[in-house]
C-alpha positions as CSV (number, residue, x, y, z in Angstrom):
1,M,136.7,226.3,65.8
2,A,133.5,225.2,64.1
3,K,135.5,223.0,61.8
4,A,137.4,221.4,64.6
5,A,134.1,220.7,66.4
6,Q,132.7,219.2,63.3
7,G,135.8,217.0,62.9
8,S,135.4,215.8,66.5
9,A,131.8,215.0,66.0
10,S,132.6,212.8,63.1
11,L,135.0,210.7,65.1
12,D,134.0,207.5,67.0
13,P,133.6,208.2,70.7
14,R,136.2,205.6,71.5
15,E,138.8,207.3,69.2
16,I,138.1,210.6,71.0
17,E,138.5,208.9,74.3
18,N,141.9,207.4,73.3
19,E,143.0,210.8,72.0
20,A,142.0,212.6,75.2
21,T,143.6,210.1,77.6
22,S,146.8,209.7,75.7
23,R,147.8,213.2,76.8
24,Q,147.6,212.6,80.5
25,P,148.8,209.9,83.0
26,E,146.2,207.3,84.1
27,F,147.7,206.2,87.4
28,T,147.4,209.2,89.7
29,P,146.6,209.4,93.4
30,R,142.9,209.8,92.6
31,S,142.8,206.8,90.2
32,T,144.7,204.7,92.7
33,M,142.0,205.5,95.3
34,L,139.4,204.6,92.7
35,I,140.9,201.1,92.3
36,L,141.1,200.8,96.0
37,G,137.4,201.7,96.4
38,A,136.4,199.3,93.6
39,S,138.4,196.5,95.3
40,V,136.7,197.2,98.6
41,S,133.3,197.2,96.9
42,L,133.9,193.7,95.4
43,F,135.4,192.5,98.7
44,C,132.1,193.2,100.4
45,T,129.9,191.9,97.5
46,L,131.2,189.0,95.4
47,G,133.9,188.3,98.0
48,F,131.1,187.7,100.6
49,M,129.2,185.6,98.0
50,N,132.2,183.4,97.7
51,A,131.8,182.3,101.3
52,F,128.2,180.9,100.9
53,G,129.6,177.4,101.2
54,V,130.1,178.0,104.9
55,F,126.5,179.2,105.3
56,L,125.2,176.2,103.4
57,A,127.0,173.7,105.7
58,Y,125.9,175.6,108.8
59,Y,122.3,175.8,107.7
60,H,122.2,172.2,106.8
61,Q,123.5,171.2,110.3
62,H,121.7,173.8,112.4
63,S,119.2,176.5,111.3
64,L,117.7,174.6,108.4
65,S,118.5,171.0,109.2
66,H,115.0,170.0,108.0
67,R,115.7,171.3,104.5
68,S,117.6,169.6,101.7
69,V,120.9,170.9,100.3
70,F,119.0,171.7,97.1
71,D,116.6,174.0,99.0
72,I,119.4,175.7,101.0
73,S,121.5,176.3,97.9
74,R,118.6,178.2,96.3
75,I,119.2,181.0,98.9
76,G,122.6,181.6,97.5
77,S,121.6,181.1,93.9
78,L,118.8,183.6,94.3
79,G,121.3,186.1,95.7
80,I,123.6,185.7,92.7
81,F,120.6,185.7,90.3
82,V,119.2,189.0,91.8
83,L,122.7,190.5,91.8
84,T,123.1,189.8,88.1
85,L,119.5,190.7,87.3
86,G,119.8,194.1,88.9
87,A,123.1,194.9,87.1
88,P,121.4,196.3,83.9
89,V,119.4,198.8,86.0
90,A,122.5,199.8,87.9
91,G,124.5,200.1,84.7
92,V,122.0,202.4,83.1
93,L,121.7,204.5,86.2
94,V,125.5,204.9,86.7
95,D,125.7,206.2,83.1
96,K,123.0,208.8,83.9
97,T,123.6,209.8,87.5
98,G,127.2,208.7,88.4
99,P,128.2,206.1,91.1
100,L,127.7,207.9,94.4
101,I,123.9,207.6,94.8
102,L,124.0,204.0,93.7
103,L,126.8,203.1,96.1
104,A,125.2,204.8,99.0
105,G,121.9,203.0,98.4
106,G,123.6,199.7,97.8
107,S,125.6,200.0,101.0
108,T,122.5,200.8,103.0
109,G,120.6,197.9,101.6
110,L,123.6,195.5,102.1
111,L,123.9,196.4,105.7
112,C,120.2,196.1,106.3
113,G,120.3,192.7,104.6
114,I,123.2,191.5,106.8
115,F,121.5,192.6,110.1
116,A,118.1,191.3,108.9
117,T,119.8,187.9,108.2
118,S,121.1,187.8,111.8
119,L,117.5,187.7,113.0
120,C,116.3,185.0,110.6
121,T,115.0,181.6,111.9
122,E,112.7,180.4,109.1
123,Y,113.6,179.4,105.5
124,Y,111.5,182.1,103.9
125,Q,113.2,184.7,106.0
126,F,116.7,183.6,104.9
127,F,115.3,183.5,101.3
128,L,114.1,187.1,101.5
129,A,116.9,188.7,103.5
130,Q,120.1,186.8,102.4
131,G,118.9,185.9,99.0
132,L,116.7,188.8,97.7
133,L,117.8,191.9,99.7
134,L,121.5,191.1,99.8
135,G,121.6,190.2,96.1
136,F,119.7,193.3,94.9
137,S,121.8,195.6,97.1
138,M,125.1,194.1,95.9
139,S,124.2,194.8,92.3
140,F,124.2,198.5,93.1
141,L,127.7,198.3,94.6
142,F,129.8,196.2,92.3
143,T,128.3,197.3,88.9
144,P,129.0,201.1,89.4
145,A,132.4,200.3,90.8
146,L,133.5,198.3,87.8
147,A,131.8,200.7,85.3
148,T,133.6,203.7,86.8
149,V,137.0,201.9,86.7
150,S,136.5,200.9,83.0
151,R,135.5,204.5,82.2
152,Y,138.4,206.1,84.0
153,F,141.1,203.9,82.5
154,V,141.7,203.4,78.8
155,R,145.3,202.3,78.1
156,H,145.6,200.3,81.3
157,R,142.0,199.3,81.6
158,S,142.7,195.5,81.8
159,L,145.3,196.0,84.6
160,A,143.0,198.3,86.6
161,L,140.1,195.9,86.3
162,G,142.2,193.0,87.2
163,I,143.4,194.7,90.4
164,S,139.8,195.7,91.2
165,V,138.4,192.3,90.7
166,S,141.1,190.8,92.9
167,G,139.2,192.2,95.8
168,S,136.5,189.6,95.4
169,S,139.1,186.8,95.6
170,I,140.7,188.3,98.7
171,G,137.3,188.7,100.2
172,G,136.4,185.1,99.5
173,I,139.4,183.9,101.5
174,I,139.0,186.3,104.4
175,W,135.2,186.0,104.7
176,L,135.4,182.2,104.5
177,I,138.0,181.9,107.2
178,M,136.3,184.5,109.4
179,L,132.9,182.9,109.2
180,D,134.2,179.4,109.7
181,R,136.1,180.5,112.8
182,L,133.2,182.3,114.3
183,L,130.5,179.7,113.6
184,N,132.4,176.5,113.9
185,N,135.4,177.1,116.2
186,N,134.8,180.0,118.6
187,G,131.2,179.2,119.5
188,V,129.8,182.6,118.4
189,S,126.1,182.5,117.7
190,F,124.8,182.9,114.2
191,G,123.2,186.2,115.0
192,W,126.3,187.8,116.4
193,T,128.4,186.4,113.6
194,M,126.3,188.3,111.1
195,R,126.4,191.4,113.2
196,I,130.2,191.2,113.3
197,V,130.1,190.9,109.5
198,G,127.9,194.0,109.3
199,F,130.1,196.1,111.6
200,T,133.2,194.9,109.6
201,M,131.6,196.0,106.3
202,L,130.5,199.4,107.6
203,P,133.8,201.3,107.4
204,L,134.8,199.4,104.2
205,L,131.6,200.5,102.4
206,F,132.1,204.1,103.6
207,I,135.6,204.0,102.0
208,A,134.0,202.7,98.7
209,C,131.5,205.5,98.7
210,L,134.2,208.1,99.3
211,T,136.7,206.8,96.7
212,V,134.7,205.6,93.7
213,R,134.1,208.8,91.7
214,S,133.5,209.4,88.0
215,P,136.5,210.9,86.2
216,S,136.6,214.6,86.0
217,R,136.3,216.2,82.6
218,T,138.3,219.4,82.0
219,S,138.2,220.0,78.3
220,Q,135.5,220.3,75.7
221,L,136.8,217.2,74.1
222,D,136.3,215.2,77.3
223,D,132.8,216.7,77.6
224,D,132.1,215.2,74.2
225,I,133.3,211.9,75.4
226,A,131.1,212.0,78.6
227,G,128.1,212.8,76.5
228,G,128.8,210.1,74.0
229,L,128.5,212.6,71.2
230,H,124.7,212.2,71.2
231,G,124.1,215.9,70.7
232,S,120.5,216.7,71.5
233,K,119.8,213.3,73.1
234,G,121.4,214.6,76.3
235,H,121.1,212.0,79.0
236,Q,118.6,209.7,77.3
237,T,119.4,206.0,77.8
238,D,121.4,204.6,74.8
239,L,120.7,200.9,74.2
240,S,122.4,200.7,70.8
241,I,125.0,198.3,72.2
242,A,122.3,195.7,72.6
243,K,121.9,195.6,68.7
244,S,125.6,194.7,68.2
245,F,125.9,191.0,67.0
246,T,129.5,190.9,68.4
247,F,128.3,192.1,71.8
248,L,125.4,189.6,71.9
249,L,127.7,186.8,70.9
250,M,130.0,187.7,73.8
251,C,127.1,187.8,76.2
252,A,126.1,184.2,75.1
253,G,129.7,183.0,75.6
254,M,129.9,184.5,79.1
255,A,126.6,182.9,80.1
256,I,127.9,179.5,79.0
257,A,131.2,180.0,80.7
258,S,129.5,180.9,84.0
259,L,127.7,177.6,84.3
260,G,130.3,176.1,86.5
261,V,131.7,179.1,88.3
262,F,129.6,179.1,91.5
263,A,129.1,175.4,92.1
264,P,132.6,174.8,93.7
265,L,132.3,177.7,96.1
266,F,128.8,176.5,97.3
267,Y,129.8,172.8,97.8
268,I,133.5,172.9,98.2
269,T,134.1,175.6,100.9
270,S,137.9,175.6,100.4
271,S,137.7,176.4,96.7
272,Q,137.8,179.8,95.0
273,P,136.1,180.4,91.7
274,A,137.9,181.7,88.6
275,W,137.0,185.4,89.1
276,A,139.2,186.2,86.1
277,I,136.0,185.7,84.1
278,M,134.6,188.8,85.8
279,S,137.6,190.9,84.9
280,L,137.5,189.5,81.3
281,Q,133.8,190.3,80.8
282,T,134.2,193.8,82.1
283,A,137.2,194.5,79.9
284,C,135.4,193.1,76.8
285,A,132.2,195.1,77.5
286,A,134.3,198.2,77.8
287,Q,136.1,197.5,74.6
288,L,132.9,197.0,72.6
289,S,131.0,200.0,74.1
290,T,131.3,203.8,74.0
291,P,132.2,205.8,77.1
292,A,128.6,206.9,77.5
293,T,127.2,203.3,77.4
294,R,129.9,201.6,79.4
295,G,127.7,201.0,82.5
296,T,124.8,199.8,80.3
297,A,127.0,197.4,78.5
298,L,128.4,195.9,81.7
299,G,124.9,195.5,83.1
300,L,123.7,193.7,80.0
301,V,126.7,191.3,80.1
302,I,126.0,190.4,83.7
303,L,122.3,190.0,82.9
304,A,123.2,187.4,80.4
305,I,124.7,185.1,83.1
306,S,121.8,185.6,85.5
307,L,119.7,182.6,84.4
308,T,122.6,180.2,84.3
309,D,123.5,181.4,87.9
310,L,119.9,180.8,89.1
311,F,119.6,177.2,87.8
312,A,123.2,175.8,87.5
313,T,124.2,175.8,91.1
314,P,121.1,174.0,92.6
315,M,121.3,171.5,89.8
316,S,124.9,170.9,90.6
317,G,124.0,170.3,94.2
318,E,121.3,167.8,93.3
319,L,123.8,165.9,91.1
320,I,126.3,165.8,94.0
321,T,123.8,164.6,96.6
322,S,122.3,162.0,94.3
323,G,125.7,160.4,93.8
């Protein structure tokens, strides 16, 4: 037995993960519910971000008509920046504590941000509520969801992540139509439109908190995977992935690729961004990391695109308005 344990310890964690999961089916009722919960999480986070073009047009005509398009777009770009900036923190925490606490905290913050936005009348209020609070809360929803899916699935990881990320695209379509109808066609006030959004999100976030769970580990081999084979290190944060040149090169490529992702959904409300890049970066991060560092790797990849998200969208708006 000692020899077997020594042999397991000499293996790469990813090899042990492949060996452990090859003996059991990946698509089970529980894993299907996990994908559903992750899709719902992205529906309420990135999907809602997709609809910011409706807010930009409405603010420019009504609430913030005295502000330029550049100034208003900074509300959305700040939300995306804070969302991506908080991803490394959420990624490290999901590796250490699991997704439930993060999902509960993120859901609470998201709902508070939605209802606080319904009361906003000044630019700085929108900036703090819709930009800062919503963005930070969303990072604690979508990062744990994607990290848990990538940890649960090995052989069908790309398929599972693709289905999960599709929730953001579906959300972009539904939220965009819903907000446009409420604000521009049915004469509902802005405050009640945001409250309707909040009450719509409430049961969906509850479903996400119930269904997104870390995979159960039933054998000693799986326990070794969950611990990352770190031995005495226990639950210490492992940032070794940040020293990998391949991983850093991928982060740089994703940052460059994200330069033009959000500009269309800010300034062309009928467009949908190529969220395939989100599925791609999650799958690549999972492929290059060990099971115990999967959340950390995903968080660092998302951090790499944070600065481009902050500056690229307002710059695109300035170029559009200047002709």
